[in-house]
N, C-alpha and C positions, 0 to 999 in steps of 0.2 A: 503494500500499499504506499501511496506517496500524496503529498498535497498540492493540487493543481495550482500552478502560480497565478493563473488568469483568473479563475474562478473562486479560488481560494476554497474549495472544498477537498474532501478527502477521496479517494479512489475506491472502487470496488475490490475486493480481493481477487488477485489474478488479471486485473486490468493492466494493459500494456502502457507503458509510460512513453510518451513522445518527447523528442527534444527540440525545442524550437530556437534557432540560431537568431538573435536579434541583432547583434552587432558584432562586425569583423573588421580587422585590419590587415594591411599588405606586411608582408614579411619577406626578408632577404635572407637566406642562409649563406653564411661565409664559412670558409674552412682555410686551415694552412695547408698550402700544397708545397712540396719540394720542386723547385723548377730546375732541373738538372742542365740545361744550357748555361744559365746564370748561377748556378751552384749554390743557390740561397732559397730560403723558404719564403713565399709569398701568401699573403691573405687574399683569397679570391672568392668571388659569387659562385655558389655551386647550386643554387636553386632559388627559386623565386615563389611565393604563393600567399594563402591567407591563413590567418589564425583565428580562432573564436575568441571573442573578448566577453561576450555575455550569452548565455543561453538559458532558456526557461522550460522547467520541466512541467509539461502538461498532459492533461487527458484529451481523449476524443472530442468531448464537448467542448473543451477549452481551444484545441485546435480550430473548430467549427467556430467557435466566437470570434478568434483573431483574424479569421479570415472575412468576418463581416464587419470588423473595426475601420474605423477611418484613420487617416494618418495621424491626426491629432490624439486619438485615443492611444495607438500603439506608442506615441511618443512618451506617454506617462510609464510605460513598461521599460523605456531604455534607460530611464533615470535611475 
């Protein structure tokens, strides 16, 4: 059982939890790599992506309510 963060209610036993990502940020992944030509280590970018900043635990009913909300109401959950 878990508490739906949108509706504020407890879930039924056995109900699946949905994770709703509401805020992300870009992320660059850097790594030390040995450059054999220059014979020294360099700090280079090895990847780029996004990481989750905030997510909500919601029920199926909470997820349905989220899809019905206006952007102003959704902004309340981002704070």
